N, C-alpha and C positions, 0 to 999 in steps of 0.2 A: 839433463842430464843429470845423475844419480846423486843426490846428497851423500857426499862421503862420513863416515859414522868417526862420531869423534869416542877416541880413546879416554877410558878413562878410570884415574889411581886412585882410590882412598884408602888415605891413612890415618889411622886410629891409635890416641894419644893416651894414657891414663887408664883407669880403670877396667873391670870386667863391665861395669853395668853400661860406657861407652863401645866396647866392643860389642854389644848385645844390640846399641844400636846402628852402629854398621853395618854389622850384621842381616837388619833389615832393610834400611837401605839397601847393600849389597842385593839383597831378595829383590827389590822392586827394580833396579836397576838393568836385573838381567832376564825379570817377564816383561819390561819394557822395551827387551831387546838390546838394549846398550852394550858394547864390547866396554867389557872389565880386564885392566891390565893387573896386575901383580907388582911391576915395578915403573915408577915416577917418571922414569929416564925413557919411556915405552906409551908415554902417556901425553894426550893433548889438553887435557883436564884434573885437576887435582881438587881433590876434595877434602880438607884436612877435618878431623871429627876432635877439637881441644882439649884439654884438660884443662883445670886452672884451680884445682885444691891446693898446693903449696907453694912455697916459692921453687921448687927444682921443676916443679911438670908443668911450671906456666911457662919457665923459662925455655923446655924444653919443646912446648907448642910454639912457641914466640920464632924458638932457631929454625924451626917444621916451617911455618910460613916464610920467612926469609928468606928459608932455603929455595922455598918456592914460586915465590916474588922473584928472586936473581933468575932464576930459571926462564921465567917468563920472559923478563927482561933481555935474555940472548936470545927468545926468540923459539924455546926450546917446548915452553907451555903457551895454547893460547886462553888461559883461565884457569883462576883460581880463586876456589870458594874455600872458607871457612866457617865451621859450623861448632855446635857442641860451647861445654861449662864456657872457656877463655874467650868466645866469642859475645856468648850472652850478656856477660857482666862488664866486658871491656870492646865492645863492638867500634866506640864513638872514637876511643883514644889510638885504636889497632888501624882504622881506618884513617887516621890522619898519621900514624906511621909506617904505614906501610900502602899507599896509594894503589900497585901494582894489585893488591885483592882485588878481585871484582865483586864480590859479596859476601855479606857477613850474615849468620843463623843463628839464634839461641839451638835452644837443644829438644826443643818442642816443634821442631818447625820442617820434618820432613818431606810434606809435599811441595814447602815453598824449597827446600833444597833440590828436588827432583824436579821441578820446573823448570829451574835456573840451569840446571845441565840438559834441560829438551825430552825429560821423561816424561810421565803422566803417573799420578801416584793410582795405584790401584788398590780402593779400600776390599775388594776383595781377598787380599794375599793376606786377609789377619793373620798372624803366629808364624805366618809362613816368612823365612829367614833363608841366609846362604852362609852356613854355616863356617866359620874361620879357625874353630875348634878344630882336634883329633873328631874324626866322626863319631869316638867312642863315648863323649863325655860334650855338654853341654852349659852354658849358663841360663835360666829361665828370673826373667826380671820381674820380681809381683807386685812392686809398687814404685811409681816415681816421688821425690819430693822426701822434705822432711820436718817434722814440727817442734822439734825441739829444738832449745833456745840455747844451745851449748856454745860458751862466749865466745870461743877461737872458730868455730867453723862457719867458714860461707857458702856450703850446699843449699841453704835456702834459698841464696841468694840466687844462686845457679840453676839449682831446679824447682825451685819452687817449694812450697808445703804440700804433706804428705797426699797421696792416691792410689788410693788401691786399683790395682787392676782387675775389672773382674771378673771372678772365679771361670767364667764357663771358655774366657780368654784365655786364660791363662793354662788353662786344661787343651782348650784344642791347639793350642801353641805347641803343649809339652807333646801331645797326640803326633804332633807331625815332626819333631826332634825325633820323636822314639823312630818313627817308620822310616827317617833316615839313619839306623845302627843305633843310637844315642841310650846308652846304658846305663850313664852317671847322671841326674839333675843335679846343679850345681844353683840353690834356690840363691838371690840375692835382689838386695833393695839397701836406700839407704837406714832403714830400720825395720828388717824381717816381721819381729812380732808384733807391728803396729799392723799389720795384713787386714783387712777385714772392718777396722773400728767406723772409716770414715763410710766405709755401703752398708755397714748392719748395726753401728752402733758396740761392734763385739770384735774381736778378735779372733777370727777364722782360721789363723795356723794348720790347727792342728786337724780342722777338718780338710783343709787342702790338702796339707800333707797324704792324708789318708789317702785321696783322688788318685794324688799323683804314686803313690805306691800300687794303684792295683793295676797300672797300666801294665800290658804284656812289653815284654822288654825292657822297661824300665828296673835295675836292681840296686842302685848306692841313688839316696838323695842325701844331698849333705846341703845343711844350714848355716849360711854365711851373714854375718852382722846382726847382731842381736845385741839391743840397748839392755844393758845393765836393769837403771831405774825401772821398776811396777812391770818385770820379767813377768811373763803368763806362768807359772806351774805348771799349768797342766800342758803347757808343749813336751814336758819332760817325761810324762806318763806316753805320750806318743814316742817321744824317741826310745824310750824302754822297753815299749810293748811292742814295736813296731820292727823288724831286724833291717827292713828295706834302708830306713833313718841313718845314718850314717853315727855310732858314737862321736860325733864330734861337734862340735861347737865357738863359732868365733863370739868372741862377746867382747867387744872396747870397753876396756876398762880407764882406758885415760890417765888414772893417776890414783893414788892413795891416801895422800892429805888429804883430811878432811877442810884446809886451810883451801887448798889448791883446788878441789872437787868444788868447793865452794863458788870461788871467785869465777870457775867454769860455766857452772850453773847445770853439771851433772844430776840433782834431783838426788844421788846418791851419800852415803856416808862411809867409811872403812868398814866399820865395824858392819852395817848392812849387805858393802860387796861380800865380805867373810861368810857374813850367812849364807851371802846367796850361791856361790860355790859352792860350799859345802853341802848344802842342797841339790846341788847340780850332780856332784859327788856320788851320793850317796842315793841320788833315787835313779839315775845311768851309771851304774858300775863299771868301770873300763875307758869311760869317756877321754876323749883329749878333748884337752880348753885351749884356744888359740885365742890370744890379746893382741891388745896395741896402747903403746903406754906413749902420753909426750914429756918429752922433757925441756928443761926451759922457758916453762910459759911464764911470763912477767913476775909473777909474786913466788913464785918457787926458789925456797930458801934451801941453804947444805941441809937444813934438818926436813926439808919436807922431802928434800932428796934422797934423806939419808930414811923416814918412812916406804919412801917408794922402794929403795933399794932391799930390804927389809921384810917388804911384804910381796915379793918378786921372789926373794930366797924359800918362806917358808910358803909360799904356794904352789911353786915347780909347778910352773904352764907346760904344758909337753909343747908349744910354740908359744914363740910370744917376736912380736917386731916393734920400734922405737923409730920415732919419729921427733924433732928435733923444732921446737916450736915456730912457726910460719904466722908473722904478723898479719892479715888480713883487713883491707879496708873496710869497712862495712858494718866488721863483726864488731859484739859488746868490747870483746876483750882489746880491740883498736886502742882506744883512749887509753889502754895503761902503762902502752908506749911497749919499746922491745928491749928493755933494759940491762940483762945478761948478753954477755959476751957469746960470741959463737962457736970460741974455743971451750969455754964452759959450756956451753950445749954438746957440741962433738963426746967430751971428756965424760961426758956423765948419761951419754948415748953407749959411749964403751964401753964404761965400768957394767953397764947392765948387761949391753949383748958378751958382754967376758964371764959373768954371771949367767947369765943362759945358758951359752955353751957348756959351761960345765954340767950343768941340769938337764940338759935336753942330748950328752955322753952317759950320765950316767941311769938314765931313762933307756939310753937304747943298749948301753950293756946291758942291762937286766932281759934284756928281748932275743939273747945269745940262747939258741937250742929254742924256743920256740916256733910253732907253726905260725905263720900269719897270712891272711887272703887278701891277695892283691891285686889291681887293674894293670897291666901293661898299656904304660904311654907310647915306646918308642924302643928299639934298636939302635944301641948307640958304644962302641969296641967293645964287641963280644961281651956285650951284656942286656939282657932285656929290662930296660929301664922303666920301676913302676910304685905306684901310690899303696896303700893302704887304705880301711879308712879312715887313720886317723890323719891323711894327708889331704890337703885341697893341693890342684893342679896348678903353680909356678912360684906359690908363696911358700910351702912347706918343705919336709925331704923328701926322699927316694928310696927306693926300695933296688937296688942292684942285685937284679938275676942271672947270674951264669946261664949262658945262653942256650937254649939244648932246643933241639927238635919239637916243636911241637906251639914253644913259646912264644902265639900270635900275639902280634897288635891286637889290644880291643878287648882280648878274652880275659878272664878272672882265671887266677888259678894259685893254690895252695904251696906255699916254700918258706923255709924250712929255713931260720938268722943265722948266717955263722959266722959272721963279725957285724964291729957298729963301731962307726965314727961319730964325732961331735953332730952331725946331723943329717946323717944318710947310715943305712944301712946295709951288708948282702947277706947274699943268701942264695940256697941250691934248690932246683927242684925237681 
């Protein structure tokens, strides 16, 4: 009697790096003739790729695990497998709390996960993934882990120290996704600027970007997660000279108060940060700067927050996200406690986001009447919805173009901005 094929559902939580891991897993599953289903309600096996970054992400992962466990208890699932960052840190605790889970694996145990669900790991599938993003853009993970000693961050505990992926492997993977119709590569890492240091003793991101830009079909390359301390200024020359590299840089500042930055172990000061940002703007005219900030860090006083507020007001970032501090076991900052009340953290976050809304609206209004190049991501409500080179998918603003014949998803168009609101543009083709 022929053995029944098990239907497998992969649930991905957290950041784009997790998404890439799941895409590699899905590629292996499909190559192994496993039946992959998009809905857990149709599955025999659930594989949950968890996030353990901050409290909200942890809770989302825990909720997904508990929901899958309850489905198993009701006979709706035969097996539950948990992988990823949360599992890396808390597998023992999770196993005690949710015994229904059949197995827990960490962030770098792909072959073990595959074996658990009855699929052989195929090493020859180097770089081949089953893309879950729209077919015209893909994330490209160039390294794993992080060497930086930031006091608040648990990523080294979950992902380990920095490990660059060999350049040839990255190029092979990029060539593969380009053959799938990908036109935009979004380069991701815990710190993209560290790329190559552990392989050759030198930072090789500019050289890697040049090889990626030489590929047929690739039109945009976007750089995410560039650490500000010891930033390699030669990268700016590449961005200025190579028009395939988007004039966009995601550079997480986290704070602007010297006292907080020192306690955070960020390796940079307010003055050095300002000098770096001025250099970036000078060397790459027209660049859009995205940053993330943390409010409510244990030693953040009202004066420290005022310094941060003034810094944001003066710098006028194009894109900005704010996190409230999350106390993480095992980090250097854990011993500082979590003395700032949640309501104060939320209030500070709200104040910064209100300021950013004003900054963003002013920038958007200044674009009215100008022509911008956009990549169309989807159609929605009479609009072709796209992004400029100044916007990453999912986290940044969009351009709503009045739909017209020929505005195909996955293609580039020059459109004229006719209206603007705080976080979106409206345009016509």
